[in-house]
N, CA, C, O and CB atoms as a CASP TS submission, in Angstrom:
PFRMAT TS
TARGET T0000
AUTHOR 0000-0000-0000
METHOD Language model
MODEL 1
PARENT N/A
ATOM      1  N   MET     1     -81.878  71.753 104.793  1.00  0.00           N
ATOM      2  CA  MET     1     -82.399  70.651 104.561  1.00  0.00           C
ATOM      3  C   MET     1     -83.221  70.057 105.801  1.00  0.00           C
ATOM      4  O   MET     1     -82.748  69.908 106.927  1.00  0.00           O
ATOM      5  CB  MET     1     -81.374  69.859 104.107  1.00  0.00           C
ATOM      6  N   ARG     2     -84.474  69.755 105.429  1.00  0.00           N
ATOM      7  CA  ARG     2     -85.339  69.250 106.716  1.00  0.00           C
ATOM      8  C   ARG     2     -84.759  67.885 106.960  1.00  0.00           C
ATOM      9  O   ARG     2     -85.046  67.528 108.103  1.00  0.00           O
ATOM     10  CB  ARG     2     -87.095  69.143 106.457  1.00  0.00           C
ATOM     11  N   HIS     3     -84.155  67.125 106.409  1.00  0.00           N
ATOM     12  CA  HIS     3     -83.673  65.730 106.416  1.00  0.00           C
ATOM     13  C   HIS     3     -82.302  65.581 107.094  1.00  0.00           C
ATOM     14  O   HIS     3     -81.780  64.527 107.460  1.00  0.00           O
ATOM     15  CB  HIS     3     -83.591  65.203 104.980  1.00  0.00           C
ATOM     16  N   GLU     4     -81.865  66.695 107.185  1.00  0.00           N
ATOM     17  CA  GLU     4     -80.282  66.380 107.609  1.00  0.00           C
ATOM     18  C   GLU     4     -79.998  65.683 108.954  1.00  0.00           C
ATOM     19  O   GLU     4     -78.926  65.098 109.109  1.00  0.00           O
ATOM     20  CB  GLU     4     -79.461  67.749 107.712  1.00  0.00           C
ATOM     21  N   TRP     5     -80.928  65.727 109.936  1.00  0.00           N
ATOM     22  CA  TRP     5     -80.971  64.956 111.159  1.00  0.00           C
ATOM     23  C   TRP     5     -80.785  63.385 110.697  1.00  0.00           C
ATOM     24  O   TRP     5     -80.004  62.769 111.423  1.00  0.00           O
ATOM     25  CB  TRP     5     -82.423  65.247 111.980  1.00  0.00           C
ATOM     26  N   ILE     6     -81.212  62.828 109.902  1.00  0.00           N
ATOM     27  CA  ILE     6     -81.168  61.350 109.595  1.00  0.00           C
ATOM     28  C   ILE     6     -79.869  61.204 109.115  1.00  0.00           C
ATOM     29  O   ILE     6     -79.259  60.199 109.481  1.00  0.00           O
ATOM     30  CB  ILE     6     -82.233  60.809 108.565  1.00  0.00           C
ATOM     31  N   PHE     7     -79.368  61.923 108.438  1.00  0.00           N
ATOM     32  CA  PHE     7     -77.951  61.941 108.058  1.00  0.00           C
ATOM     33  C   PHE     7     -76.730  61.793 109.176  1.00  0.00           C
ATOM     34  O   PHE     7     -75.732  61.072 109.210  1.00  0.00           O
ATOM     35  CB  PHE     7     -77.784  63.226 107.371  1.00  0.00           C
ATOM     36  N   GLU     8     -77.185  62.657 109.947  1.00  0.00           N
ATOM     37  CA  GLU     8     -76.282  62.642 111.411  1.00  0.00           C
ATOM     38  C   GLU     8     -76.568  61.427 112.073  1.00  0.00           C
ATOM     39  O   GLU     8     -75.639  60.690 112.406  1.00  0.00           O
ATOM     40  CB  GLU     8     -76.647  63.883 112.526  1.00  0.00           C
ATOM     41  N   VAL     9     -77.677  61.151 112.290  1.00  0.00           N
ATOM     42  CA  VAL     9     -77.989  59.755 112.961  1.00  0.00           C
ATOM     43  C   VAL     9     -77.105  58.612 112.514  1.00  0.00           C
ATOM     44  O   VAL     9     -76.334  57.914 113.173  1.00  0.00           O
ATOM     45  CB  VAL     9     -79.454  59.316 112.658  1.00  0.00           C
ATOM     46  N   LEU    10     -77.395  58.597 111.295  1.00  0.00           N
ATOM     47  CA  LEU    10     -76.593  57.261 110.488  1.00  0.00           C
ATOM     48  C   LEU    10     -75.117  57.362 110.534  1.00  0.00           C
ATOM     49  O   LEU    10     -74.442  56.333 110.496  1.00  0.00           O
ATOM     50  CB  LEU    10     -76.947  57.164 108.809  1.00  0.00           C
ATOM     51  N   GLU    11     -74.557  58.564 110.615  1.00  0.00           N
ATOM     52  CA  GLU    11     -73.207  58.785 110.534  1.00  0.00           C
ATOM     53  C   GLU    11     -72.702  58.359 112.070  1.00  0.00           C
ATOM     54  O   GLU    11     -71.697  57.701 112.337  1.00  0.00           O
ATOM     55  CB  GLU    11     -72.892  60.373 110.058  1.00  0.00           C
ATOM     56  N   ASP    12     -73.639  58.894 112.968  1.00  0.00           N
ATOM     57  CA  ASP    12     -73.231  58.371 114.652  1.00  0.00           C
ATOM     58  C   ASP    12     -73.247  57.165 114.699  1.00  0.00           C
ATOM     59  O   ASP    12     -72.327  56.591 115.282  1.00  0.00           O
ATOM     60  CB  ASP    12     -74.159  58.753 115.875  1.00  0.00           C
ATOM     61  N   LEU    13     -74.200  56.495 114.154  1.00  0.00           N
ATOM     62  CA  LEU    13     -74.202  55.040 114.169  1.00  0.00           C
ATOM     63  C   LEU    13     -72.882  54.130 113.664  1.00  0.00           C
ATOM     64  O   LEU    13     -72.219  53.224 114.171  1.00  0.00           O
ATOM     65  CB  LEU    13     -75.352  54.695 113.331  1.00  0.00           C
ATOM     66  N   ARG    14     -72.864  54.806 112.488  1.00  0.00           N
ATOM     67  CA  ARG    14     -71.609  54.026 111.815  1.00  0.00           C
ATOM     68  C   ARG    14     -70.153  54.354 112.494  1.00  0.00           C
ATOM     69  O   ARG    14     -69.313  53.457 112.559  1.00  0.00           O
ATOM     70  CB  ARG    14     -71.504  54.473 110.162  1.00  0.00           C
ATOM     71  N   SER    15     -69.905  55.540 112.949  1.00  0.00           N
ATOM     72  CA  SER    15     -69.022  55.943 113.775  1.00  0.00           C
ATOM     73  C   SER    15     -68.999  54.896 115.201  1.00  0.00           C
ATOM     74  O   SER    15     -68.030  54.215 115.536  1.00  0.00           O
ATOM     75  CB  SER    15     -69.373  57.461 114.018  1.00  0.00           C
ATOM     76  N   TYR    16     -69.957  54.950 115.722  1.00  0.00           N
ATOM     77  CA  TYR    16     -69.966  54.109 117.034  1.00  0.00           C
ATOM     78  C   TYR    16     -69.700  52.664 116.748  1.00  0.00           C
ATOM     79  O   TYR    16     -68.906  52.029 117.441  1.00  0.00           O
ATOM     80  CB  TYR    16     -71.359  54.211 117.795  1.00  0.00           C
ATOM     81  N   ALA    17     -70.476  52.025 115.542  1.00  0.00           N
ATOM     82  CA  ALA    17     -69.944  50.696 115.217  1.00  0.00           C
ATOM     83  C   ALA    17     -68.344  50.533 114.888  1.00  0.00           C
ATOM     84  O   ALA    17     -67.638  49.579 115.214  1.00  0.00           O
ATOM     85  CB  ALA    17     -70.731  50.229 114.021  1.00  0.00           C
ATOM     86  N   LEU    18     -67.997  51.561 114.249  1.00  0.00           N
ATOM     87  CA  LEU    18     -66.689  51.287 113.639  1.00  0.00           C
ATOM     88  C   LEU    18     -65.646  51.379 115.137  1.00  0.00           C
ATOM     89  O   LEU    18     -64.668  50.642 115.263  1.00  0.00           O
ATOM     90  CB  LEU    18     -66.304  52.596 112.245  1.00  0.00           C
ATOM     91  N   LYS    19     -65.967  52.183 115.971  1.00  0.00           N
ATOM     92  CA  LYS    19     -65.120  52.360 117.172  1.00  0.00           C
ATOM     93  C   LYS    19     -65.268  51.222 118.189  1.00  0.00           C
ATOM     94  O   LYS    19     -64.450  51.051 119.092  1.00  0.00           O
ATOM     95  CB  LYS    19     -65.461  53.681 117.850  1.00  0.00           C
ATOM     96  N   ASN    20     -66.624  50.254 117.953  1.00  0.00           N
ATOM     97  CA  ASN    20     -66.677  49.183 118.968  1.00  0.00           C
ATOM     98  C   ASN    20     -66.521  47.916 118.162  1.00  0.00           C
ATOM     99  O   ASN    20     -67.015  46.893 118.634  1.00  0.00           O
ATOM    100  CB  ASN    20     -68.044  49.192 119.844  1.00  0.00           C
ATOM    101  N   GLY    21     -65.872  47.859 116.961  1.00  0.00           N
ATOM    102  CA  GLY    21     -65.588  46.634 116.324  1.00  0.00           C
ATOM    103  C   GLY    21     -66.651  45.920 115.595  1.00  0.00           C
ATOM    104  O   GLY    21     -66.545  44.746 115.241  1.00  0.00           O
ATOM    105  N   LEU    22     -67.774  46.733 115.363  1.00  0.00           N
ATOM    106  CA  LEU    22     -68.865  46.208 114.900  1.00  0.00           C
ATOM    107  C   LEU    22     -69.065  46.492 113.132  1.00  0.00           C
ATOM    108  O   LEU    22     -69.902  47.168 112.533  1.00  0.00           O
ATOM    109  CB  LEU    22     -69.994  46.827 115.836  1.00  0.00           C
ATOM    110  N   ALA    23     -68.081  45.784 112.704  1.00  0.00           N
ATOM    111  CA  ALA    23     -67.936  46.042 111.290  1.00  0.00           C
ATOM    112  C   ALA    23     -69.229  45.680 110.308  1.00  0.00           C
ATOM    113  O   ALA    23     -69.477  46.344 109.301  1.00  0.00           O
ATOM    114  CB  ALA    23     -66.710  45.236 110.855  1.00  0.00           C
ATOM    115  N   ALA    24     -69.815  44.829 110.628  1.00  0.00           N
ATOM    116  CA  ALA    24     -71.211  44.620 109.882  1.00  0.00           C
ATOM    117  C   ALA    24     -72.175  45.721 110.068  1.00  0.00           C
ATOM    118  O   ALA    24     -72.785  46.149 109.088  1.00  0.00           O
ATOM    119  CB  ALA    24     -71.938  43.336 110.372  1.00  0.00           C
ATOM    120  N   THR    25     -72.315  46.090 110.952  1.00  0.00           N
ATOM    121  CA  THR    25     -73.239  47.234 111.598  1.00  0.00           C
ATOM    122  C   THR    25     -72.868  48.576 110.888  1.00  0.00           C
ATOM    123  O   THR    25     -73.725  49.308 110.393  1.00  0.00           O
ATOM    124  CB  THR    25     -72.987  47.400 113.318  1.00  0.00           C
ATOM    125  N   ALA    26     -71.632  48.825 110.877  1.00  0.00           N
ATOM    126  CA  ALA    26     -70.881  50.019 110.337  1.00  0.00           C
ATOM    127  C   ALA    26     -71.137  49.961 108.777  1.00  0.00           C
ATOM    128  O   ALA    26     -71.369  50.956 108.091  1.00  0.00           O
ATOM    129  CB  ALA    26     -69.212  49.965 110.721  1.00  0.00           C
ATOM    130  N   ALA    27     -71.070  48.757 108.342  1.00  0.00           N
ATOM    131  CA  ALA    27     -71.246  48.414 106.596  1.00  0.00           C
ATOM    132  C   ALA    27     -72.816  48.929 106.442  1.00  0.00           C
ATOM    133  O   ALA    27     -73.176  49.807 105.658  1.00  0.00           O
ATOM    134  CB  ALA    27     -71.051  46.359 106.054  1.00  0.00           C
ATOM    135  N   LYS    28     -73.680  48.197 107.359  1.00  0.00           N
ATOM    136  CA  LYS    28     -75.305  48.629 106.992  1.00  0.00           C
ATOM    137  C   LYS    28     -75.639  50.057 107.179  1.00  0.00           C
ATOM    138  O   LYS    28     -76.502  50.595 106.485  1.00  0.00           O
ATOM    139  CB  LYS    28     -76.399  47.853 107.949  1.00  0.00           C
ATOM    140  N   ALA    29     -74.892  50.773 108.222  1.00  0.00           N
ATOM    141  CA  ALA    29     -75.197  52.014 108.468  1.00  0.00           C
ATOM    142  C   ALA    29     -74.544  52.876 107.073  1.00  0.00           C
ATOM    143  O   ALA    29     -75.157  53.841 106.617  1.00  0.00           O
ATOM    144  CB  ALA    29     -74.590  52.407 109.988  1.00  0.00           C
ATOM    145  N   GLU    30     -73.518  52.503 106.600  1.00  0.00           N
ATOM    146  CA  GLU    30     -72.812  53.238 105.351  1.00  0.00           C
ATOM    147  C   GLU    30     -73.947  53.011 104.298  1.00  0.00           C
ATOM    148  O   GLU    30     -74.293  53.965 103.600  1.00  0.00           O
ATOM    149  CB  GLU    30     -71.182  52.519 104.819  1.00  0.00           C
ATOM    150  N   GLU    31     -74.516  51.840 104.159  1.00  0.00           N
ATOM    151  CA  GLU    31     -75.601  51.494 103.070  1.00  0.00           C
ATOM    152  C   GLU    31     -76.885  52.065 103.282  1.00  0.00           C
ATOM    153  O   GLU    31     -77.624  52.217 102.309  1.00  0.00           O
ATOM    154  CB  GLU    31     -75.842  50.040 102.956  1.00  0.00           C
ATOM    155  N   ALA    32     -77.311  52.452 104.592  1.00  0.00           N
ATOM    156  CA  ALA    32     -78.553  53.204 104.790  1.00  0.00           C
ATOM    157  C   ALA    32     -78.306  54.621 104.464  1.00  0.00           C
ATOM    158  O   ALA    32     -79.126  55.328 103.878  1.00  0.00           O
ATOM    159  CB  ALA    32     -79.085  53.072 106.212  1.00  0.00           C
ATOM    160  N   LEU    33     -77.003  55.056 104.914  1.00  0.00           N
ATOM    161  CA  LEU    33     -76.702  56.526 104.649  1.00  0.00           C
ATOM    162  C   LEU    33     -76.832  56.626 102.908  1.00  0.00           C
ATOM    163  O   LEU    33     -77.460  57.569 102.427  1.00  0.00           O
ATOM    164  CB  LEU    33     -74.984  56.979 105.311  1.00  0.00           C
ATOM    165  N   ARG    34     -76.208  55.612 102.033  1.00  0.00           N
ATOM    166  CA  ARG    34     -76.449  55.899 100.772  1.00  0.00           C
ATOM    167  C   ARG    34     -77.831  55.830 100.341  1.00  0.00           C
ATOM    168  O   ARG    34     -78.106  56.690  99.504  1.00  0.00           O
ATOM    169  CB  ARG    34     -75.715  55.145 100.049  1.00  0.00           C
ATOM    170  N   VAL    35     -78.805  55.037 100.675  1.00  0.00           N
ATOM    171  CA  VAL    35     -80.178  54.956 100.208  1.00  0.00           C
ATOM    172  C   VAL    35     -80.527  56.059 100.820  1.00  0.00           C
ATOM    173  O   VAL    35     -80.970  56.789  99.934  1.00  0.00           O
ATOM    174  CB  VAL    35     -81.040  53.729 100.510  1.00  0.00           C
ATOM    175  N   ALA    36     -80.585  56.633 101.889  1.00  0.00           N
ATOM    176  CA  ALA    36     -81.057  57.959 102.667  1.00  0.00           C
ATOM    177  C   ALA    36     -80.809  59.095 101.675  1.00  0.00           C
ATOM    178  O   ALA    36     -81.703  59.839 101.272  1.00  0.00           O
ATOM    179  CB  ALA    36     -80.178  58.259 104.150  1.00  0.00           C
ATOM    180  N   ARG    37     -79.411  59.177 101.279  1.00  0.00           N
ATOM    181  CA  ARG    37     -79.059  60.413 100.105  1.00  0.00           C
ATOM    182  C   ARG    37     -79.927  60.380  99.100  1.00  0.00           C
ATOM    183  O   ARG    37     -80.656  61.325  98.800  1.00  0.00           O
ATOM    184  CB  ARG    37     -77.643  60.334  99.362  1.00  0.00           C
ATOM    185  N   VAL    38     -79.886  59.038  98.398  1.00  0.00           N
ATOM    186  CA  VAL    38     -80.867  59.007  97.226  1.00  0.00           C
ATOM    187  C   VAL    38     -82.122  59.250  97.399  1.00  0.00           C
ATOM    188  O   VAL    38     -82.668  59.923  96.524  1.00  0.00           O
ATOM    189  CB  VAL    38     -80.908  57.901  96.628  1.00  0.00           C
ATOM    190  N   GLU    39     -82.961  58.767  98.595  1.00  0.00           N
ATOM    191  CA  GLU    39     -84.454  58.901  98.486  1.00  0.00           C
ATOM    192  C   GLU    39     -84.674  60.544  99.021  1.00  0.00           C
ATOM    193  O   GLU    39     -85.663  61.182  98.661  1.00  0.00           O
ATOM    194  CB  GLU    39     -85.329  57.610  99.548  1.00  0.00           C
ATOM    195  N   VAL    40     -83.791  61.032  99.775  1.00  0.00           N
ATOM    196  CA  VAL    40     -84.009  62.442  99.998  1.00  0.00           C
ATOM    197  C   VAL    40     -83.808  63.296  98.827  1.00  0.00           C
ATOM    198  O   VAL    40     -84.539  64.264  98.622  1.00  0.00           O
ATOM    199  CB  VAL    40     -83.168  62.905 101.033  1.00  0.00           C
ATOM    200  N   ALA    41     -82.780  62.952  97.998  1.00  0.00           N
ATOM    201  CA  ALA    41     -82.517  64.015  96.755  1.00  0.00           C
ATOM    202  C   ALA    41     -83.746  63.857  95.825  1.00  0.00           C
ATOM    203  O   ALA    41     -84.283  64.805  95.251  1.00  0.00           O
ATOM    204  CB  ALA    41     -81.013  63.673  95.815  1.00  0.00           C
ATOM    205  N   GLN    42     -84.171  62.445  95.726  1.00  0.00           N
ATOM    206  CA  GLN    42     -85.298  62.341  94.896  1.00  0.00           C
ATOM    207  C   GLN    42     -86.753  63.036  95.433  1.00  0.00           C
ATOM    208  O   GLN    42     -87.607  63.471  94.660  1.00  0.00           O
ATOM    209  CB  GLN    42     -85.454  60.851  94.680  1.00  0.00           C
ATOM    210  N   ALA    43     -86.842  63.048  96.646  1.00  0.00           N
ATOM    211  CA  ALA    43     -87.936  63.571  97.067  1.00  0.00           C
ATOM    212  C   ALA    43     -87.928  65.139  96.943  1.00  0.00           C
ATOM    213  O   ALA    43     -88.927  65.793  96.644  1.00  0.00           O
ATOM    214  CB  ALA    43     -88.138  63.097  98.375  1.00  0.00           C
ATOM    215  N   GLU    44     -86.567  65.717  97.234  1.00  0.00           N
ATOM    216  CA  GLU    44     -86.546  67.063  96.941  1.00  0.00           C
ATOM    217  C   GLU    44     -86.622  67.645  95.528  1.00  0.00           C
ATOM    218  O   GLU    44     -86.841  68.824  95.251  1.00  0.00           O
ATOM    219  CB  GLU    44     -85.484  67.483  97.473  1.00  0.00           C
ATOM    220  N   GLU    45     -86.400  66.606  94.651  1.00  0.00           N
ATOM    221  CA  GLU    45     -86.460  66.981  93.106  1.00  0.00           C
ATOM    222  C   GLU    45     -88.036  66.676  92.695  1.00  0.00           C
ATOM    223  O   GLU    45     -88.336  66.974  91.539  1.00  0.00           O
ATOM    224  CB  GLU    45     -85.277  65.955  92.094  1.00  0.00           C
ATOM    225  N   GLY    46     -88.846  66.232  93.351  1.00  0.00           N
ATOM    226  CA  GLY    46     -90.008  65.937  93.262  1.00  0.00           C
ATOM    227  C   GLY    46     -90.687  64.626  92.705  1.00  0.00           C
ATOM    228  O   GLY    46     -91.805  64.417  92.234  1.00  0.00           O
ATOM    229  N   GLY    47     -89.694  63.897  92.914  1.00  0.00           N
ATOM    230  CA  GLY    47     -89.718  62.257  92.618  1.00  0.00           C
ATOM    231  C   GLY    47     -90.713  61.699  93.496  1.00  0.00           C
ATOM    232  O   GLY    47     -91.821  62.174  93.742  1.00  0.00           O
ATOM    233  N   THR    48     -90.097  60.428  94.033  1.00  0.00           N
ATOM    234  CA  THR    48     -90.567  59.684  95.159  1.00  0.00           C
ATOM    235  C   THR    48     -90.481  60.226  96.412  1.00  0.00           C
ATOM    236  O   THR    48     -89.360  60.597  96.760  1.00  0.00           O
ATOM    237  CB  THR    48     -89.981  58.570  95.232  1.00  0.00           C
ATOM    238  N   PRO    49     -91.453  60.371  97.228  1.00  0.00           N
ATOM    239  CA  PRO    49     -91.111  61.083  98.834  1.00  0.00           C
ATOM    240  C   PRO    49     -90.555  59.642  99.541  1.00  0.00           C
ATOM    241  O   PRO    49     -90.751  58.493  99.147  1.00  0.00           O
ATOM    242  CB  PRO    49     -92.860  61.888  99.883  1.00  0.00           C
ATOM    243  N   PRO    50     -89.814  60.096 100.690  1.00  0.00           N
ATOM    244  CA  PRO    50     -89.302  58.910 101.156  1.00  0.00           C
ATOM    245  C   PRO    50     -90.397  58.218 101.879  1.00  0.00           C
ATOM    246  O   PRO    50     -91.188  58.893 102.538  1.00  0.00           O
ATOM    247  CB  PRO    50     -88.107  59.124 101.991  1.00  0.00           C
ATOM    248  N   GLY    51     -90.534  56.644 101.798  1.00  0.00           N
ATOM    249  CA  GLY    51     -91.458  56.232 102.329  1.00  0.00           C
ATOM    250  C   GLY    51     -93.078  56.114 101.593  1.00  0.00           C
ATOM    251  O   GLY    51     -94.092  55.650 102.116  1.00  0.00           O
ATOM    252  N   GLY    52     -92.914  56.706 100.199  1.00  0.00           N
ATOM    253  CA  GLY    52     -94.172  56.725  99.608  1.00  0.00           C
ATOM    254  C   GLY    52     -93.964  56.539  98.244  1.00  0.00           C
ATOM    255  O   GLY    52     -92.894  56.223  97.723  1.00  0.00           O
ATOM    256  N   ALA    53     -95.312  56.802  97.532  1.00  0.00           N
ATOM    257  CA  ALA    53     -95.243  56.594  95.960  1.00  0.00           C
ATOM    258  C   ALA    53     -94.916  57.946  95.318  1.00  0.00           C
ATOM    259  O   ALA    53     -94.871  59.040  95.881  1.00  0.00           O
ATOM    260  CB  ALA    53     -96.698  56.019  95.319  1.00  0.00           C
ATOM    261  N   PRO    54     -94.739  57.712  94.273  1.00  0.00           N
ATOM    262  CA  PRO    54     -94.263  59.150  93.231  1.00  0.00           C
ATOM    263  C   PRO    54     -95.535  59.985  93.591  1.00  0.00           C
ATOM    264  O   PRO    54     -96.651  59.541  93.861  1.00  0.00           O
ATOM    265  CB  PRO    54     -94.115  58.843  91.146  1.00  0.00           C
ATOM    266  N   LYS    55     -95.074  61.475  93.530  1.00  0.00           N
ATOM    267  CA  LYS    55     -96.175  62.293  93.843  1.00  0.00           C
ATOM    268  C   LYS    55     -97.096  62.287  92.662  1.00  0.00           C
ATOM    269  O   LYS    55     -96.695  62.162  91.505  1.00  0.00           O
ATOM    270  CB  LYS    55     -95.741  63.686  94.216  1.00  0.00           C
ATOM    271  N   GLY    56     -98.451  62.440  93.039  1.00  0.00           N
ATOM    272  CA  GLY    56     -99.422  62.481  92.133  1.00  0.00           C
ATOM    273  C   GLY    56     -99.969  60.948  91.717  1.00  0.00           C
ATOM    274  O   GLY    56    -100.637  60.745  90.703  1.00  0.00           O
ATOM    275  N   ARG    57     -99.589  59.943  92.633  1.00  0.00           N
ATOM    276  CA  ARG    57    -100.043  58.659  92.235  1.00  0.00           C
ATOM    277  C   ARG    57    -100.365  58.106  93.685  1.00  0.00           C
ATOM    278  O   ARG    57     -99.719  58.389  94.693  1.00  0.00           O
ATOM    279  CB  ARG    57     -98.913  57.772  91.319  1.00  0.00           C
ATOM    280  N   PRO    58    -101.464  57.275  93.626  1.00  0.00           N
ATOM    281  CA  PRO    58    -101.673  56.999  94.989  1.00  0.00           C
ATOM    282  C   PRO    58    -100.832  55.693  95.330  1.00  0.00           C
ATOM    283  O   PRO    58    -100.288  55.032  94.446  1.00  0.00           O
ATOM    284  CB  PRO    58    -103.230  56.838  95.285  1.00  0.00           C
ATOM    285  N   ASN    59    -100.766  55.366  96.716  1.00  0.00           N
ATOM    286  CA  ASN    59    -100.093  54.431  97.144  1.00  0.00           C
ATOM    287  C   ASN    59    -100.586  52.925  96.883  1.00  0.00           C
ATOM    288  O   ASN    59     -99.925  51.977  97.306  1.00  0.00           O
ATOM    289  CB  ASN    59     -99.962  54.735  98.388  1.00  0.00           C
TER
END
């Protein structure tokens, strides 16, 4: 998967935040992970690519 790096970065951020008492940051990193997983899955299935309109439709 070409987007694997984004998951690793967000997981590192969440881990760092948890280890350093940054609970709200950790929660937002977890939320970002969930959003990224959905967007990447949609893009790979031919749905909406990350940051763009559905394929075949102009922005």
